Jmol script that loads the backbone (N, CA, C; Angstrom):
load data "model"
ATOM      1  N   UNK A   1       0.848  -1.173   0.000  1.00  0.00           N
ATOM      2  CA  UNK A   1       0.000   0.000   0.000  1.00  0.00           C
ATOM      3  C   UNK A   1       0.896   1.240   0.000  1.00  0.00           C
ATOM      4  N   UNK A   2       0.597   2.189  -0.850  1.00  0.00           N
ATOM      5  CA  UNK A   2       1.430   3.368  -1.019  1.00  0.00           C
ATOM      6  C   UNK A   2       1.261   4.348   0.129  1.00  0.00           C
ATOM      7  N   UNK A   3       0.097   4.572   0.592  1.00  0.00           N
ATOM      8  CA  UNK A   3      -0.152   5.520   1.674  1.00  0.00           C
ATOM      9  C   UNK A   3      -1.602   5.910   1.704  1.00  0.00           C
ATOM     10  N   UNK A   4      -2.052   6.285   2.849  1.00  0.00           N
ATOM     11  CA  UNK A   4      -3.463   6.613   2.999  1.00  0.00           C
ATOM     12  C   UNK A   4      -3.724   8.100   2.861  1.00  0.00           C
ATOM     13  N   UNK A   5      -2.663   8.924   2.876  1.00  0.00           N
ATOM     14  CA  UNK A   5      -2.864  10.355   2.760  1.00  0.00           C
ATOM     15  C   UNK A   5      -3.153  11.025   4.081  1.00  0.00           C
ATOM     16  N   UNK A   6      -3.227  10.251   5.142  1.00  0.00           N
ATOM     17  CA  UNK A   6      -3.487  10.829   6.459  1.00  0.00           C
ATOM     18  C   UNK A   6      -2.172  11.133   7.148  1.00  0.00           C
ATOM     19  N   UNK A   7      -2.149  12.240   7.845  1.00  0.00           N
ATOM     20  CA  UNK A   7      -0.963  12.595   8.607  1.00  0.00           C
ATOM     21  C   UNK A   7      -1.106  12.115  10.033  1.00  0.00           C
ATOM     22  N   UNK A   8       0.009  11.756  10.590  1.00  0.00           N
ATOM     23  CA  UNK A   8       0.017  11.327  11.983  1.00  0.00           C
ATOM     24  C   UNK A   8      -0.072  12.563  12.873  1.00  0.00           C
ATOM     25  N   UNK A   9      -0.918  12.495  13.876  1.00  0.00           N
ATOM     26  CA  UNK A   9      -1.046  13.613  14.816  1.00  0.00           C
ATOM     27  C   UNK A   9       0.137  13.581  15.764  1.00  0.00           C
ATOM     28  N   UNK A  10       0.690  14.760  16.005  1.00  0.00           N
ATOM     29  CA  UNK A  10       1.803  14.834  16.942  1.00  0.00           C
ATOM     30  C   UNK A  10       1.309  15.422  18.253  1.00  0.00           C
ATOM     31  N   UNK A  11       1.986  15.060  19.313  1.00  0.00           N
ATOM     32  CA  UNK A  11       1.640  15.615  20.618  1.00  0.00           C
ATOM     33  C   UNK A  11       2.066  17.083  20.633  1.00  0.00           C
ATOM     34  N   UNK A  12       1.201  17.940  21.122  1.00  0.00           N
ATOM     35  CA  UNK A  12       1.517  19.359  21.199  1.00  0.00           C
ATOM     36  C   UNK A  12       2.250  19.613  22.508  1.00  0.00           C
ATOM     37  N   UNK A  13       3.546  19.738  22.374  1.00  0.00           N
ATOM     38  CA  UNK A  13       4.397  20.051  23.517  1.00  0.00           C
ATOM     39  C   UNK A  13       5.638  20.741  22.981  1.00  0.00           C
ATOM     40  N   UNK A  14       6.399  21.344  23.860  1.00  0.00           N
ATOM     41  CA  UNK A  14       7.586  22.092  23.466  1.00  0.00           C
ATOM     42  C   UNK A  14       8.576  21.159  22.776  1.00  0.00           C
ATOM     43  N   UNK A  15       9.144  21.619  21.673  1.00  0.00           N
ATOM     44  CA  UNK A  15      10.150  20.853  20.942  1.00  0.00           C
ATOM     45  C   UNK A  15      11.499  21.130  21.593  1.00  0.00           C
ATOM     46  N   UNK A  16      12.165  20.081  22.045  1.00  0.00           N
ATOM     47  CA  UNK A  16      13.422  20.246  22.777  1.00  0.00           C
ATOM     48  C   UNK A  16      14.588  20.651  21.881  1.00  0.00           C
ATOM     49  N   UNK A  17      14.652  20.104  20.685  1.00  0.00           N
ATOM     50  CA  UNK A  17      15.747  20.400  19.767  1.00  0.00           C
ATOM     51  C   UNK A  17      15.586  21.815  19.213  1.00  0.00           C
ATOM     52  N   UNK A  18      16.584  22.669  19.464  1.00  0.00           N
ATOM     53  CA  UNK A  18      16.495  24.081  19.082  1.00  0.00           C
ATOM     54  C   UNK A  18      16.313  24.268  17.578  1.00  0.00           C
ATOM     55  N   UNK A  19      17.089  23.561  16.774  1.00  0.00           N
ATOM     56  CA  UNK A  19      16.987  23.712  15.320  1.00  0.00           C
ATOM     57  C   UNK A  19      15.611  23.273  14.826  1.00  0.00           C
ATOM     58  N   UNK A  20      15.126  22.148  15.327  1.00  0.00           N
ATOM     59  CA  UNK A  20      13.799  21.661  14.928  1.00  0.00           C
ATOM     60  C   UNK A  20      12.716  22.632  15.378  1.00  0.00           C
ATOM     61  N   UNK A  21      12.889  23.219  16.566  1.00  0.00           N
ATOM     62  CA  UNK A  21      11.917  24.188  17.080  1.00  0.00           C
ATOM     63  C   UNK A  21      11.863  25.422  16.183  1.00  0.00           C
ATOM     64  N   UNK A  22      13.025  25.896  15.739  1.00  0.00           N
ATOM     65  CA  UNK A  22      13.068  27.077  14.873  1.00  0.00           C
ATOM     66  C   UNK A  22      12.436  26.793  13.510  1.00  0.00           C
ATOM     67  N   UNK A  23      12.695  25.616  12.965  1.00  0.00           N
ATOM     68  CA  UNK A  23      12.098  25.235  11.681  1.00  0.00           C
ATOM     69  C   UNK A  23      10.581  25.146  11.821  1.00  0.00           C
ATOM     70  N   UNK A  24      10.122  24.511  12.891  1.00  0.00           N
ATOM     71  CA  UNK A  24       8.682  24.380  13.132  1.00  0.00           C
ATOM     72  C   UNK A  24       8.037  25.746  13.319  1.00  0.00           C
ATOM     73  N   UNK A  25       8.698  26.624  14.075  1.00  0.00           N
ATOM     74  CA  UNK A  25       8.171  27.978  14.278  1.00  0.00           C
ATOM     75  C   UNK A  25       8.009  28.680  12.937  1.00  0.00           C
ATOM     76  N   UNK A  26       9.024  28.604  12.099  1.00  0.00           N
ATOM     77  CA  UNK A  26       8.984  29.274  10.809  1.00  0.00           C
ATOM     78  C   UNK A  26       7.846  28.746   9.936  1.00  0.00           C
ATOM     79  N   UNK A  27       7.712  27.435   9.855  1.00  0.00           N
ATOM     80  CA  UNK A  27       6.659  26.838   9.030  1.00  0.00           C
ATOM     81  C   UNK A  27       5.269  27.152   9.569  1.00  0.00           C
ATOM     82  N   UNK A  28       5.095  26.999  10.869  1.00  0.00           N
ATOM     83  CA  UNK A  28       3.771  27.245  11.456  1.00  0.00           C
ATOM     84  C   UNK A  28       3.411  28.728  11.428  1.00  0.00           C
ATOM     85  N   UNK A  29       4.414  29.587  11.566  1.00  0.00           N
ATOM     86  CA  UNK A  29       4.164  31.029  11.485  1.00  0.00           C
ATOM     87  C   UNK A  29       3.643  31.371  10.098  1.00  0.00           C
ATOM     88  N   UNK A  30       4.291  30.841   9.075  1.00  0.00           N
ATOM     89  CA  UNK A  30       3.820  31.098   7.703  1.00  0.00           C
ATOM     90  C   UNK A  30       2.385  30.614   7.519  1.00  0.00           C
ATOM     91  N   UNK A  31       2.084  29.422   8.050  1.00  0.00           N
ATOM     92  CA  UNK A  31       0.726  28.892   7.948  1.00  0.00           C
ATOM     93  C   UNK A  31      -0.285  29.745   8.690  1.00  0.00           C
ATOM     94  N   UNK A  32       0.104  30.212   9.872  1.00  0.00           N
ATOM     95  CA  UNK A  32      -0.777  31.059  10.673  1.00  0.00           C
ATOM     96  C   UNK A  32      -1.062  32.376   9.956  1.00  0.00           C
ATOM     97  N   UNK A  33      -0.030  32.964   9.370  1.00  0.00           N
ATOM     98  CA  UNK A  33      -0.215  34.228   8.660  1.00  0.00           C
ATOM     99  C   UNK A  33      -1.056  34.026   7.402  1.00  0.00           C
ATOM    100  N   UNK A  34      -0.878  32.888   6.736  1.00  0.00           N
ATOM    101  CA  UNK A  34      -1.693  32.588   5.562  1.00  0.00           C
ATOM    102  C   UNK A  34      -3.162  32.459   5.959  1.00  0.00           C
ATOM    103  N   UNK A  35      -3.430  31.770   7.072  1.00  0.00           N
ATOM    104  CA  UNK A  35      -4.811  31.628   7.557  1.00  0.00           C
ATOM    105  C   UNK A  35      -5.402  32.988   7.920  1.00  0.00           C
ATOM    106  N   UNK A  36      -4.606  33.844   8.547  1.00  0.00           N
ATOM    107  CA  UNK A  36      -5.087  35.178   8.917  1.00  0.00           C
ATOM    108  C   UNK A  36      -5.456  35.975   7.667  1.00  0.00           C
ATOM    109  N   UNK A  37      -4.614  35.892   6.645  1.00  0.00           N
ATOM    110  CA  UNK A  37      -4.897  36.602   5.401  1.00  0.00           C
ATOM    111  C   UNK A  37      -6.150  36.041   4.727  1.00  0.00           C
ATOM    112  N   UNK A  38      -6.272  34.721   4.692  1.00  0.00           N
ATOM    113  CA  UNK A  38      -7.454  34.096   4.088  1.00  0.00           C
ATOM    114  C   UNK A  38      -8.724  34.497   4.827  1.00  0.00           C
ATOM    115  N   UNK A  39      -8.670  34.531   6.151  1.00  0.00           N
ATOM    116  CA  UNK A  39      -9.825  34.930   6.949  1.00  0.00           C
ATOM    117  C   UNK A  39     -10.242  36.357   6.608  1.00  0.00           C
ATOM    118  N   UNK A  40      -9.265  37.240   6.473  1.00  0.00           N
ATOM    119  CA  UNK A  40      -9.593  38.630   6.163  1.00  0.00           C
ATOM    120  C   UNK A  40     -10.206  38.761   4.772  1.00  0.00           C
ATOM    121  N   UNK A  41      -9.710  37.989   3.817  1.00  0.00           N
ATOM    122  CA  UNK A  41     -10.218  38.076   2.444  1.00  0.00           C
ATOM    123  C   UNK A  41     -11.580  37.398   2.312  1.00  0.00           C
ATOM    124  N   UNK A  42     -11.682  36.153   2.761  1.00  0.00           N
ATOM    125  CA  UNK A  42     -12.907  35.381   2.581  1.00  0.00           C
ATOM    126  C   UNK A  42     -14.088  35.944   3.366  1.00  0.00           C
ATOM    127  N   UNK A  43     -13.823  36.436   4.561  1.00  0.00           N
ATOM    128  CA  UNK A  43     -14.907  36.855   5.451  1.00  0.00           C
ATOM    129  C   UNK A  43     -14.980  38.361   5.634  1.00  0.00           C
ATOM    130  N   UNK A  44     -14.155  39.099   4.913  1.00  0.00           N
ATOM    131  CA  UNK A  44     -14.106  40.554   5.032  1.00  0.00           C
ATOM    132  C   UNK A  44     -13.915  40.967   6.491  1.00  0.00           C
ATOM    133  N   UNK A  45     -13.046  40.221   7.180  1.00  0.00           N
ATOM    134  CA  UNK A  45     -12.776  40.484   8.596  1.00  0.00           C
ATOM    135  C   UNK A  45     -11.552  41.377   8.721  1.00  0.00           C
ATOM    136  N   UNK A  46     -11.571  42.216   9.729  1.00  0.00           N
ATOM    137  CA  UNK A  46     -10.395  43.027  10.031  1.00  0.00           C
ATOM    138  C   UNK A  46      -9.534  42.209  10.990  1.00  0.00           C
ATOM    139  N   UNK A  47      -8.345  41.848  10.543  1.00  0.00           N
ATOM    140  CA  UNK A  47      -7.490  40.927  11.288  1.00  0.00           C
ATOM    141  C   UNK A  47      -6.172  41.598  11.636  1.00  0.00           C
ATOM    142  N   UNK A  48      -5.755  41.408  12.876  1.00  0.00           N
ATOM    143  CA  UNK A  48      -4.437  41.842  13.325  1.00  0.00           C
ATOM    144  C   UNK A  48      -3.783  40.697  14.069  1.00  0.00           C
ATOM    145  N   UNK A  49      -2.558  40.376  13.707  1.00  0.00           N
ATOM    146  CA  UNK A  49      -1.856  39.243  14.303  1.00  0.00           C
ATOM    147  C   UNK A  49      -0.447  39.682  14.670  1.00  0.00           C
ATOM    148  N   UNK A  50      -0.055  39.443  15.923  1.00  0.00           N
ATOM    149  CA  UNK A  50       1.280  39.785  16.406  1.00  0.00           C
ATOM    150  C   UNK A  50       1.904  38.528  16.988  1.00  0.00           C
ATOM    151  N   UNK A  51       3.125  38.219  16.558  1.00  0.00           N
ATOM    152  CA  UNK A  51       3.837  37.040  17.045  1.00  0.00           C
ATOM    153  C   UNK A  51       5.263  37.446  17.394  1.00  0.00           C
ATOM    154  N   UNK A  52       5.715  37.030  18.574  1.00  0.00           N
ATOM    155  CA  UNK A  52       7.109  37.208  18.961  1.00  0.00           C
ATOM    156  C   UNK A  52       7.755  35.831  19.003  1.00  0.00           C
ATOM    157  N   UNK A  53       8.894  35.695  18.357  1.00  0.00           N
ATOM    158  CA  UNK A  53       9.618  34.424  18.390  1.00  0.00           C
ATOM    159  C   UNK A  53      10.266  34.252  19.757  1.00  0.00           C
ATOM    160  N   UNK A  54      10.830  33.083  19.988  1.00  0.00           N
ATOM    161  CA  UNK A  54      11.515  32.813  21.253  1.00  0.00           C
ATOM    162  C   UNK A  54      12.711  33.740  21.440  1.00  0.00           C
ATOM    163  N   UNK A  55      13.264  34.235  20.334  1.00  0.00           N
ATOM    164  CA  UNK A  55      14.400  35.157  20.420  1.00  0.00           C
ATOM    165  C   UNK A  55      13.958  36.609  20.533  1.00  0.00           C
ATOM    166  N   UNK A  56      12.647  36.841  20.508  1.00  0.00           N
ATOM    167  CA  UNK A  56      12.123  38.189  20.671  1.00  0.00           C
ATOM    168  C   UNK A  56      11.866  38.926  19.372  1.00  0.00           C
ATOM    169  N   UNK A  57      12.054  38.265  18.237  1.00  0.00           N
ATOM    170  CA  UNK A  57      11.816  38.913  16.952  1.00  0.00           C
ATOM    171  C   UNK A  57      10.311  39.058  16.715  1.00  0.00           C
ATOM    172  N   UNK A  58       9.923  40.232  16.225  1.00  0.00           N
ATOM    173  CA  UNK A  58       8.514  40.558  16.001  1.00  0.00           C
ATOM    174  C   UNK A  58       8.098  40.198  14.580  1.00  0.00           C
ATOM    175  N   UNK A  59       6.936  39.555  14.469  1.00  0.00           N
ATOM    176  CA  UNK A  59       6.291  39.278  13.187  1.00  0.00           C
ATOM    177  C   UNK A  59       4.848  39.747  13.324  1.00  0.00           C
ATOM    178  N   UNK A  60       4.328  40.410  12.297  1.00  0.00           N
ATOM    179  CA  UNK A  60       2.942  40.881  12.398  1.00  0.00           C
ATOM    180  C   UNK A  60       2.257  40.875  11.041  1.00  0.00           C
ATOM    181  N   UNK A  61       0.935  40.801  11.107  1.00  0.00           N
ATOM    182  CA  UNK A  61       0.086  40.874   9.923  1.00  0.00           C
ATOM    183  C   UNK A  61      -1.130  41.703  10.287  1.00  0.00           C
ATOM    184  N   UNK A  62      -1.540  42.553   9.384  1.00  0.00           N
ATOM    185  CA  UNK A  62      -2.782  43.305   9.568  1.00  0.00           C
ATOM    186  C   UNK A  62      -3.475  43.407   8.217  1.00  0.00           C
ATOM    187  N   UNK A  63      -4.779  43.185   8.223  1.00  0.00           N
ATOM    188  CA  UNK A  63      -5.528  43.236   6.974  1.00  0.00           C
ATOM    189  C   UNK A  63      -5.667  44.669   6.468  1.00  0.00           C
ATOM    190  N   UNK A  64      -5.668  45.629   7.373  1.00  0.00           N
ATOM    191  CA  UNK A  64      -5.682  47.037   6.970  1.00  0.00           C
ATOM    192  C   UNK A  64      -4.357  47.630   7.439  1.00  0.00           C
ATOM    193  N   UNK A  65      -4.368  48.260   8.597  1.00  0.00           N
ATOM    194  CA  UNK A  65      -3.117  48.702   9.214  1.00  0.00           C
ATOM    195  C   UNK A  65      -3.150  48.263  10.672  1.00  0.00           C
ATOM    196  N   UNK A  66      -1.990  47.930  11.202  1.00  0.00           N
ATOM    197  CA  UNK A  66      -1.931  47.459  12.584  1.00  0.00           C
ATOM    198  C   UNK A  66      -2.452  48.534  13.530  1.00  0.00           C
ATOM    199  N   UNK A  67      -2.120  49.794  13.264  1.00  0.00           N
ATOM    200  CA  UNK A  67      -2.596  50.883  14.128  1.00  0.00           C
ATOM    201  C   UNK A  67      -4.121  50.932  14.128  1.00  0.00           C
ATOM    202  N   UNK A  68      -4.716  50.775  12.965  1.00  0.00           N
ATOM    203  CA  UNK A  68      -6.176  50.802  12.855  1.00  0.00           C
ATOM    204  C   UNK A  68      -6.800  49.633  13.625  1.00  0.00           C
ATOM    205  N   UNK A  69      -6.213  48.459  13.511  1.00  0.00           N
ATOM    206  CA  UNK A  69      -6.730  47.281  14.219  1.00  0.00           C
ATOM    207  C   UNK A  69      -6.601  47.475  15.727  1.00  0.00           C
ATOM    208  N   UNK A  70      -5.453  47.971  16.184  1.00  0.00           N
ATOM    209  CA  UNK A  70      -5.231  48.186  17.618  1.00  0.00           C
ATOM    210  C   UNK A  70      -6.160  49.266  18.152  1.00  0.00           C
ATOM    211  N   UNK A  71      -6.341  50.346  17.388  1.00  0.00           N
ATOM    212  CA  UNK A  71      -7.271  51.399  17.817  1.00  0.00           C
ATOM    213  C   UNK A  71      -8.688  50.850  17.954  1.00  0.00           C
ATOM    214  N   UNK A  72      -9.085  50.020  17.007  1.00  0.00           N
ATOM    215  CA  UNK A  72     -10.424  49.419  17.070  1.00  0.00           C
ATOM    216  C   UNK A  72     -10.540  48.488  18.272  1.00  0.00           C
ATOM    217  N   UNK A  73      -9.485  47.722  18.534  1.00  0.00           N
ATOM    218  CA  UNK A  73      -9.461  46.831  19.699  1.00  0.00           C
ATOM    219  C   UNK A  73      -9.571  47.643  20.989  1.00  0.00           C
ATOM    220  N   UNK A  74      -8.782  48.710  21.095  1.00  0.00           N
ATOM    221  CA  UNK A  74      -8.830  49.555  22.295  1.00  0.00           C
ATOM    222  C   UNK A  74     -10.225  50.133  22.503  1.00  0.00           C
ATOM    223  N   UNK A  75     -10.819  50.624  21.428  1.00  0.00           N
ATOM    224  CA  UNK A  75     -12.161  51.196  21.512  1.00  0.00           C
ATOM    225  C   UNK A  75     -13.174  50.148  21.965  1.00  0.00           C
ATOM    226  N   UNK A  76     -13.080  48.962  21.396  1.00  0.00           N
ATOM    227  CA  UNK A  76     -13.997  47.874  21.752  1.00  0.00           C
ATOM    228  C   UNK A  76     -13.779  47.433  23.199  1.00  0.00           C
ATOM    229  N   UNK A  77     -12.524  47.354  23.615  1.00  0.00           N
ATOM    230  CA  UNK A  77     -12.208  46.933  24.985  1.00  0.00           C
ATOM    231  C   UNK A  77     -12.773  47.913  26.006  1.00  0.00           C
ATOM    232  N   UNK A  78     -12.650  49.198  25.710  1.00  0.00           N
ATOM    233  CA  UNK A  78     -13.168  50.212  26.638  1.00  0.00           C
ATOM    234  C   UNK A  78     -14.682  50.113  26.751  1.00  0.00           C
ATOM    235  N   UNK A  79     -15.346  49.835  25.635  1.00  0.00           N
ATOM    236  CA  UNK A  79     -16.799  49.668  25.652  1.00  0.00           C
ATOM    237  C   UNK A  79     -17.181  48.462  26.499  1.00  0.00           C
ATOM    238  N   UNK A  80     -16.437  47.366  26.347  1.00  0.00           N
ATOM    239  CA  UNK A  80     -16.718  46.163  27.133  1.00  0.00           C
ATOM    240  C   UNK A  80     -16.466  46.391  28.618  1.00  0.00           C
ATOM    241  N   UNK A  81     -15.422  47.125  28.950  1.00  0.00           N
ATOM    242  CA  UNK A  81     -15.104  47.379  30.355  1.00  0.00           C
ATOM    243  C   UNK A  81     -16.209  48.180  31.032  1.00  0.00           C
ATOM    244  N   UNK A  82     -16.804  49.096  30.302  1.00  0.00           N
ATOM    245  CA  UNK A  82     -17.888  49.895  30.872  1.00  0.00           C
ATOM    246  C   UNK A  82     -19.123  49.036  31.127  1.00  0.00           C
ATOM    247  N   UNK A  83     -19.382  48.082  30.224  1.00  0.00           N
ATOM    248  CA  UNK A  83     -20.586  47.265  30.356  1.00  0.00           C
ATOM    249  C   UNK A  83     -20.384  46.033  31.226  1.00  0.00           C
ATOM    250  N   UNK A  84     -19.130  45.640  31.467  1.00  0.00           N
ATOM    251  CA  UNK A  84     -18.851  44.451  32.266  1.00  0.00           C
ATOM    252  C   UNK A  84     -17.798  44.745  33.330  1.00  0.00           C
ATOM    253  N   UNK A  85     -18.180  45.422  34.414  1.00  0.00           N
ATOM    254  CA  UNK A  85     -17.186  45.736  35.444  1.00  0.00           C
ATOM    255  C   UNK A  85     -16.640  44.498  36.153  1.00  0.00           C
ATOM    256  N   UNK A  86     -17.405  43.407  36.196  1.00  0.00           N
ATOM    257  CA  UNK A  86     -16.925  42.195  36.856  1.00  0.00           C
ATOM    258  C   UNK A  86     -15.698  41.640  36.140  1.00  0.00           C
ATOM    259  N   UNK A  87     -15.671  41.764  34.831  1.00  0.00           N
ATOM    260  CA  UNK A  87     -14.552  41.248  34.057  1.00  0.00           C
ATOM    261  C   UNK A  87     -13.258  41.948  34.437  1.00  0.00           C
ATOM    262  N   UNK A  88     -13.294  43.264  34.584  1.00  0.00           N
ATOM    263  CA  UNK A  88     -12.076  43.985  34.950  1.00  0.00           C
ATOM    264  C   UNK A  88     -11.665  43.663  36.379  1.00  0.00           C
ATOM    265  N   UNK A  89     -12.643  43.418  37.261  1.00  0.00           N
ATOM    266  CA  UNK A  89     -12.309  43.031  38.631  1.00  0.00           C
ATOM    267  C   UNK A  89     -11.630  41.670  38.644  1.00  0.00           C
ATOM    268  N   UNK A  90     -12.101  40.755  37.819  1.00  0.00           N
ATOM    269  CA  UNK A  90     -11.492  39.437  37.730  1.00  0.00           C
ATOM    270  C   UNK A  90     -10.063  39.549  37.208  1.00  0.00           C
ATOM    271  N   UNK A  91      -9.865  40.381  36.204  1.00  0.00           N
ATOM    272  CA  UNK A  91      -8.528  40.558  35.652  1.00  0.00           C
ATOM    273  C   UNK A  91      -7.573  41.132  36.683  1.00  0.00           C
ATOM    274  N   UNK A  92      -8.045  42.024  37.535  1.00  0.00           N
ATOM    275  CA  UNK A  92      -7.157  42.620  38.529  1.00  0.00           C
ATOM    276  C   UNK A  92      -6.720  41.597  39.568  1.00  0.00           C
ATOM    277  N   UNK A  93      -7.492  40.535  39.765  1.00  0.00           N
ATOM    278  CA  UNK A  93      -7.134  39.495  40.728  1.00  0.00           C
ATOM    279  C   UNK A  93      -6.178  38.459  40.143  1.00  0.00           C
ATOM    280  N   UNK A  94      -6.103  38.401  38.828  1.00  0.00           N
ATOM    281  CA  UNK A  94      -5.219  37.424  38.197  1.00  0.00           C
ATOM    282  C   UNK A  94      -3.828  38.022  38.060  1.00  0.00           C
ATOM    283  N   UNK A  95      -2.810  37.271  38.456  1.00  0.00           N
ATOM    284  CA  UNK A  95      -1.452  37.763  38.291  1.00  0.00           C
ATOM    285  C   UNK A  95      -0.960  37.460  36.879  1.00  0.00           C
ATOM    286  N   UNK A  96       0.195  38.014  36.511  1.00  0.00           N
ATOM    287  CA  UNK A  96       0.732  37.843  35.164  1.00  0.00           C
ATOM    288  C   UNK A  96       1.009  36.380  34.843  1.00  0.00           C
ATOM    289  N   UNK A  97       1.444  35.612  35.827  1.00  0.00           N
ATOM    290  CA  UNK A  97       1.723  34.194  35.604  1.00  0.00           C
ATOM    291  C   UNK A  97       0.478  33.431  35.210  1.00  0.00           C
ATOM    292  N   UNK A  98      -0.630  33.733  35.866  1.00  0.00           N
ATOM    293  CA  UNK A  98      -1.893  33.072  35.545  1.00  0.00           C
ATOM    294  C   UNK A  98      -2.332  33.436  34.132  1.00  0.00           C
ATOM    295  N   UNK A  99      -2.228  34.713  33.786  1.00  0.00           N
ATOM    296  CA  UNK A  99      -2.604  35.147  32.434  1.00  0.00           C
ATOM    297  C   UNK A  99      -1.741  34.458  31.388  1.00  0.00           C
ATOM    298  N   UNK A 100      -0.440  34.408  31.635  1.00  0.00           N
ATOM    299  CA  UNK A 100       0.467  33.772  30.677  1.00  0.00           C
ATOM    300  C   UNK A 100       0.135  32.291  30.519  1.00  0.00           C
ATOM    301  N   UNK A 101      -0.148  31.616  31.625  1.00  0.00           N
ATOM    302  CA  UNK A 101      -0.476  30.188  31.575  1.00  0.00           C
ATOM    303  C   UNK A 101      -1.773  29.969  30.797  1.00  0.00           C
ATOM    304  N   UNK A 102      -2.774  30.817  31.048  1.00  0.00           N
ATOM    305  CA  UNK A 102      -4.050  30.674  30.347  1.00  0.00           C
ATOM    306  C   UNK A 102      -3.894  30.946  28.852  1.00  0.00           C
ATOM    307  N   UNK A 103      -3.085  31.948  28.504  1.00  0.00           N
ATOM    308  CA  UNK A 103      -2.848  32.239  27.094  1.00  0.00           C
ATOM    309  C   UNK A 103      -2.151  31.067  26.414  1.00  0.00           C
ATOM    310  N   UNK A 104      -1.198  30.460  27.112  1.00  0.00           N
ATOM    311  CA  UNK A 104      -0.487  29.307  26.560  1.00  0.00           C
ATOM    312  C   UNK A 104      -1.441  28.133  26.357  1.00  0.00           C
ATOM    313  N   UNK A 105      -2.314  27.894  27.338  1.00  0.00           N
ATOM    314  CA  UNK A 105      -3.291  26.811  27.210  1.00  0.00           C
ATOM    315  C   UNK A 105      -4.228  27.062  26.036  1.00  0.00           C
ATOM    316  N   UNK A 106      -4.637  28.318  25.866  1.00  0.00           N
ATOM    317  CA  UNK A 106      -5.510  28.674  24.751  1.00  0.00           C
ATOM    318  C   UNK A 106      -4.811  28.413  23.423  1.00  0.00           C
ATOM    319  N   UNK A 107      -3.552  28.806  23.323  1.00  0.00           N
ATOM    320  CA  UNK A 107      -2.799  28.587  22.089  1.00  0.00           C
ATOM    321  C   UNK A 107      -2.651  27.099  21.797  1.00  0.00           C
ATOM    322  N   UNK A 108      -2.336  26.309  22.823  1.00  0.00           N
ATOM    323  CA  UNK A 108      -2.183  24.867  22.632  1.00  0.00           C
ATOM    324  C   UNK A 108      -3.498  24.227  22.201  1.00  0.00           C
ATOM    325  N   UNK A 109      -4.591  24.631  22.827  1.00  0.00           N
ATOM    326  CA  UNK A 109      -5.897  24.078  22.476  1.00  0.00           C
ATOM    327  C   UNK A 109      -6.276  24.463  21.053  1.00  0.00           C
ATOM    328  N   UNK A 110      -5.987  25.705  20.671  1.00  0.00           N
ATOM    329  CA  UNK A 110      -6.278  26.144  19.307  1.00  0.00           C
ATOM    330  C   UNK A 110      -5.515  25.312  18.292  1.00  0.00           C
ATOM    331  N   UNK A 111      -4.248  25.019  18.599  1.00  0.00           N
ATOM    332  CA  UNK A 111      -3.453  24.196  17.684  1.00  0.00           C
ATOM    333  C   UNK A 111      -4.010  22.787  17.574  1.00  0.00           C
ATOM    334  N   UNK A 112      -4.498  22.235  18.679  1.00  0.00           N
ATOM    335  CA  UNK A 112      -5.058  20.886  18.660  1.00  0.00           C
ATOM    336  C   UNK A 112      -6.308  20.814  17.793  1.00  0.00           C
ATOM    337  N   UNK A 113      -7.052  21.906  17.736  1.00  0.00           N
ATOM    338  CA  UNK A 113      -8.301  21.925  16.984  1.00  0.00           C
ATOM    339  C   UNK A 113      -8.076  22.008  15.478  1.00  0.00           C
ATOM    340  N   UNK A 114      -6.867  22.301  15.061  1.00  0.00           N
ATOM    341  CA  UNK A 114      -6.600  22.438  13.621  1.00  0.00           C
ATOM    342  C   UNK A 114      -6.277  21.145  12.995  1.00  0.00           C
TER     343      UNK A 114
END
end "model"
wireframe off; spacefill off
backbone 0.3
color backbone group
């Protein structure tokens, strides 16, 4: 049998080998940016994406301009804060470590869903 065309699922965890991690980051970053662009085109969505590599290098994509996307986000966030004071109180109780851990879990779960 030549092959079934199915890819083997890999466990989502940190890649220990530095070179392999950098290659994976580069490939997945390109895929992520392609998906962001497709989402903006197909759905007429305003998309802003910011990624920092492990070395601190910045990569970004914006369907219009990053400043415009960030301004819209800030405006929307302020509106939400006014209508949901409990949310801001909850955020003030969470420390940076908790936020970072939750963001990491969200990213890992998002990758698993793809």
